[in-house]
C-alpha positions in Angstrom: -33.3 -68.5 -17.8 -31.2 -71.3 -19.3 -29.6 -71.8 -22.7 -30.2 -74.7 -25.0 -27.0 -76.3 -23.5 -28.7 -76.2 -20.1 -26.5 -73.4 -18.7 -28.5 -71.2 -16.2 -28.2 -67.5 -16.9 -28.7 -64.3 -15.1 -28.8 -60.6 -15.7 -26.3 -58.3 -14.0 -26.8 -54.6 -13.8 -27.3 -52.4 -16.9 -29.0 -55.4 -18.7 -25.8 -57.4 -19.0 -26.9 -61.1 -19.6 -24.4 -63.8 -18.7 -23.9 -67.4 -17.6 -24.6 -67.9 -13.9 -21.0 -69.0 -13.5 -18.0 -67.2 -15.0 -14.3 -68.0 -15.4 -11.4 -66.1 -14.0 -8.4 -66.3 -16.4 -5.8 -64.9 -14.0 -4.5 -68.3 -13.1 -3.4 -68.8 -16.7 -1.0 -65.9 -16.5 1.8 -67.7 -14.5 0.7 -66.0 -11.3 0.7 -69.5 -9.6 3.7 -70.9 -11.5 4.6 -71.8 -15.1 1.8 -72.4 -17.6 1.9 -74.1 -21.0 0.0 -71.6 -23.3 -1.4 -74.3 -25.6 -2.8 -76.2 -22.5 -4.2 -72.9 -21.2 -5.9 -72.2 -24.5 -7.4 -75.7 -24.5 -8.8 -75.0 -21.1 -10.4 -71.7 -22.3 -12.0 -73.5 -25.2 -13.4 -76.1 -22.8 -14.8 -73.3 -20.6 -16.8 -72.0 -23.6 -17.7 -75.5 -24.8 -19.6 -76.2 -21.5 -21.5 -72.9 -21.7 -19.6 -70.6 -19.5 -19.4 -67.3 -21.4 -18.2 -64.7 -18.9 -14.4 -64.8 -19.2 -12.5 -62.4 -16.9 -9.0 -61.1 -17.5 -7.0 -57.8 -16.9 -4.2 -55.8 -18.4 -2.2 -56.5 -15.2 -2.1 -60.3 -15.5 1.1 -61.4 -17.0 1.9 -57.8 -18.0 -0.7 -58.2 -20.8 0.1 -61.8 -21.8 -3.2 -63.0 -20.3 -5.2 -60.7 -22.5 -3.2 -61.9 -25.5 -4.0 -65.5 -24.6 -7.7 -64.7 -24.3 -7.4 -62.9 -27.6 -6.3 -66.2 -29.2 -9.6 -67.8 -28.0 -11.6 -64.8 -29.3 -10.3 -65.3 -32.8 -12.6 -68.3 -33.2 -15.1 -67.8 -30.3 -15.8 -64.0 -30.1 -19.6 -64.5 -30.4 -19.6 -67.1 -27.6 -17.8 -64.9 -25.0 -18.9 -62.1 -22.7 -15.5 -60.5 -22.4 -14.5 -58.7 -19.2 -11.2 -57.0 -18.7 -9.8 -54.4 -16.2 -7.5 -51.5 -16.0 -6.2 -49.3 -13.2 -3.3 -51.3 -11.6 0.3 -50.8 -12.7 3.1 -53.0 -11.5 6.8 -52.2 -11.4 7.7 -55.9 -12.2 6.0 -59.2 -13.0 6.1 -60.5 -9.4 3.2 -58.3 -8.3 5.2 -57.2 -5.3 5.2 -53.5 -6.1 1.8 -52.4 -7.5 -0.1 -49.1 -7.4 -3.4 -47.7 -8.7 -3.6 -45.3 -11.6 -7.0 -43.7 -12.2 -6.3 -40.4 -14.0 -8.9 -39.9 -16.8 -6.2 -39.5 -19.5 -5.0 -43.0 -18.7 -8.5 -44.6 -19.1 -8.6 -44.3 -22.9 -4.9 -45.2 -23.3 -5.4 -48.4 -21.2 -8.6 -49.4 -23.1 -7.0 -49.0 -26.5 -4.0 -51.1 -25.4 -6.3 -53.9 -24.1 -8.3 -53.8 -27.4 -5.1 -54.3 -29.3 -4.0 -57.2 -27.1 -7.4 -58.9 -27.2 -7.7 -58.4 -30.9 -11.3 -57.1 -30.6 -13.2 -53.9 -31.4 -15.3 -53.8 -28.2 -15.0 -55.0 -24.6 -18.3 -56.2 -23.1 -17.5 -55.3 -19.5 -14.7 -53.0 -18.6 -13.7 -52.6 -14.9 -11.8 -50.1 -12.9 -9.5 -52.6 -11.2 -8.5 -50.6 -8.2 -9.3 -47.2 -6.8 -6.8 -44.4 -6.3 -8.7 -42.4 -3.7 -6.8 -39.2 -4.8 -8.9 -39.2 -8.0 -12.6 -38.7 -7.7 -14.5 -41.8 -8.8 -16.9 -39.5 -10.8 -13.9 -38.4 -13.0 -12.8 -42.0 -13.6 -16.3 -43.3 -14.5 -16.9 -40.2 -16.6 -13.8 -41.1 -18.7 -15.0 -44.7 -18.8 -18.4 -43.6 -20.0 -16.8 -41.9 -23.0 -15.6 -45.3 -24.0 -19.2 -46.5 -24.1 -20.1 -43.5 -26.2 -17.2 -44.3 -28.6 -18.4 -47.9 -29.0 -15.3 -49.4 -27.5 -17.0 -50.7 -24.3 -20.5 -52.0 -23.7 -20.8 -52.0 -19.9 -18.9 -50.6 -17.0 -17.7 -52.3 -13.8 -15.9 -51.4 -10.6 -13.6 -53.6 -8.5 -13.0 -53.2 -4.7 -15.1 -50.1 -4.3 -16.9 -48.9 -1.2 -20.7 -48.4 -1.1 -20.2 -44.6 -1.2 -18.0 -44.9 -4.3 -20.5 -47.2 -6.0 -23.3 -44.7 -5.4 -21.2 -41.9 -6.8 -20.3 -43.9 -9.9 -23.8 -45.0 -10.5 -24.9 -41.4 -10.6 -22.5 -40.8 -13.5 -23.2 -43.9 -15.6 -25.0 -47.3 -15.0 -22.7 -49.8 -13.4 -23.2 -53.4 -14.5 -21.1 -55.2 -11.9 -19.0 -54.8 -8.8 -16.1 -57.3 -8.6 -14.6 -57.9 -5.2 -13.3 -60.8 -3.2 -16.3 -62.6 -1.6 -16.3 -66.1 -0.3 -17.1 -68.2 2.7 -13.9 -66.8 4.3 -14.0 -63.2 3.0 -17.3 -61.5 3.8 -16.4 -57.9 4.6 -18.3 -56.8 1.4 -21.5 -57.9 3.0 -21.4 -55.0 5.5 -22.3 -52.3 2.9 -21.1 -52.9 -0.6 -23.3 -56.0 -1.3 -26.5 -54.4 0.1 -25.9 -51.2 -1.9 -25.3 -53.2 -5.1 -28.6 -55.0 -4.4 -30.4 -51.7 -3.8 -29.0 -50.1 -7.0 -29.6 -53.1 -9.2 -25.9 -53.7 -9.8 -24.7 -57.3 -10.1 -21.9 -58.8 -8.1 -19.0 -60.8 -9.5 -17.0 -62.4 -6.7 -13.3 -63.0 -7.4 -11.4 -65.6 -5.5 -14.7 -67.4 -4.5 -12.6 -70.4 -3.5 -10.2 -68.3 -1.4 -7.4 -68.6 -4.0 -7.6 -72.4 -3.9 -7.8 -73.0 -0.1 -11.5 -73.9 -0.3 -10.9 -76.6 -2.9 -9.3 -78.7 -0.1 -6.4 -79.4 -2.4 -3.9 -77.0 -0.9 -2.5 -78.8 2.2 1.2 -78.0 2.1 2.3 -74.4 2.5 5.9 -75.3 1.5 4.6 -76.3 -2.0 3.6 -72.7 -2.5 7.2 -71.4 -2.4 7.6 -69.0 -5.3 3.8 -68.8 -5.7 2.3 -65.3 -5.4 -0.1 -66.6 -2.7 2.9 -67.1 -0.4 2.8 -63.3 0.1 -0.5 -63.5 1.8 -0.8 -64.2 5.5 -3.5 -66.9 5.2 -1.0 -69.0 3.2 1.9 -68.8 5.6 3.0 -70.7 8.7 0.7 -71.1 11.6 -2.1 -69.2 9.8 -2.1 -71.7 7.0 -2.2 -74.6 9.5 -5.1 -73.1 11.5 -7.1 -72.5 8.3 -6.7 -76.2 7.4 -9.1 -77.0 10.3 -11.7 -74.8 8.6 -11.2 -76.6 5.3 -11.9 -79.8 7.1 -15.3 -78.4 8.2 -16.2 -77.6 4.6 -14.9 -81.0 3.4 -17.2 -82.7 6.0 -20.2 -80.9 4.8 -19.4 -81.7 1.2 -18.9 -85.4 1.9 -22.3 -85.6 3.6 -23.9 -84.2 0.5 -21.9 -86.1 -2.1 -20.1 -82.9 -3.3 -16.7 -81.4 -3.2 -15.5 -78.5 -1.0 -15.3 -76.2 -4.0 -18.9 -77.0 -5.0 -20.1 -76.3 -1.5 -18.3 -73.0 -1.4 -19.7 -71.9 -4.8 -23.2 -73.1 -3.8 -23.0 -71.0 -0.6 -22.3 -67.9 -2.7 -25.3 -68.6 -4.9 -27.4 -69.0 -1.8 -26.2 -65.6 -0.5 -27.1 -64.0 -3.7 -30.6 -65.5 -3.8 -31.2 -64.5 -0.1 -30.2 -60.9 -0.9 -32.0 -60.6 -4.2 -28.7 -60.0 -5.9 -27.4 -61.5 -9.2 -24.1 -63.1 -8.3 -21.7 -64.6 -10.8 -18.6 -66.1 -9.3 -15.5 -66.4 -11.5 -13.4 -69.3 -10.1 -10.3 -70.0 -12.2 -8.7 -73.3 -13.0 -6.0 -74.5 -15.3 -7.6 -77.9 -15.8 -10.8 -78.8 -17.7 -11.8 -81.3 -14.9 -11.8 -78.5 -12.3 -13.9 -76.4 -14.6 -16.4 -79.2 -14.8 -16.3 -79.7 -11.0 -17.1 -76.0 -10.5 -19.9 -76.1 -13.0 -21.5 -78.9 -11.2 -22.0 -76.7 -8.2 -24.9 -75.2 -10.0 -26.8 -78.4 -9.3 -26.1 -78.3 -5.5 -28.6 -76.8 -3.1 -27.6 -76.3 0.5 -30.0 -76.9 3.4 -30.4 -74.6 6.4 -28.1 -76.8 8.5 -25.2 -76.6 6.1 -25.7 -72.9 5.6 -25.6 -72.3 9.3 -22.4 -74.3 9.8 -20.7 -72.5 6.9 -21.8 -69.0 7.9 -19.8 -69.1 11.1 -16.4 -70.0 9.4 -15.4 -66.5 8.3 -15.0 -65.3 11.9 -12.5 -68.1 12.5 -10.2 -67.5 9.5 -6.6 -66.5 10.4 -5.1 -63.8 8.3 -6.3 -61.0 6.1 -7.7 -61.6 2.7 -5.2 -59.3 0.9 -1.7 -57.8 1.1 -2.0 -55.3 3.8 1.0 -53.2 2.7 -1.3 -50.9 0.8 -4.1 -49.7 3.1 -6.2 -48.5 0.2 -6.0 -51.7 -1.8 -9.4 -53.2 -0.8 -12.7 -51.6 -0.1 -12.9 -52.8 3.5 -10.0 -50.5 4.5 -11.7 -47.4 3.1 -15.3 -47.9 4.4 
């Protein structure tokens, strides 16, 4: 299905209709350095103007400031946006260096009400549990989230970084529209069990960091330039690992050049290919601060990869140096709990 603007659309789980490409607003929350709020708002308006309607934020980003920014957009464009936000991570400061999961059912309603106030809306289209606290049964958390649907505060439920077992347990309590986890050319652990289970259950998949936090754009070539950037906490962005991974970026760049595309477009087209091959609705949410990058990512929808390109890209994940996440919390991503 496409809209009158030509934007391809898809249906995630639980009947949630959305554009085939989404937008991750986290990068507008000063996670990657200072942001001018008016410029950020202009980028959000451009996202909607070009037909991207799934906009993803979270209460964590900027300690709520990212939700307030998206709320400024929604004052004029609420009917044009499929609004997704998340709860379940609490941070001791705004550097994201000390975070923990909070999943107790009493907190669910409290967090949702706070997000609704910051966003300035009456209902959230897609409400995710951002991270699991394994000490709290997922059935209890989803049960509390389902009460929000009954109350008319939330339309659809989502889960982030869950295992296949957790997804099955959650689906038994209430229909799940989407799983959001990191998934890219370089981060494929979700393909072991979570992705096949989502496909089996009819749950959509929303990959975050589909461009490996910018590495797959081919624009990040200097690790020193990331000083003070949150990404400098991740192994892939430091020292010899960063240098080794640049050789893999070169492979993606070469494939892109042969096809008149950019590395980012190739990476996004590969994800779409994976979804098609698995019979799974996949809506990546790349983020960008600039309208030109939004347009570049959008153009990936017109790129089809041949078998030769897919084969060359498929083998890259096994050569990436460094874990995809901060390993200080062993429960932080699904792969560590499977």
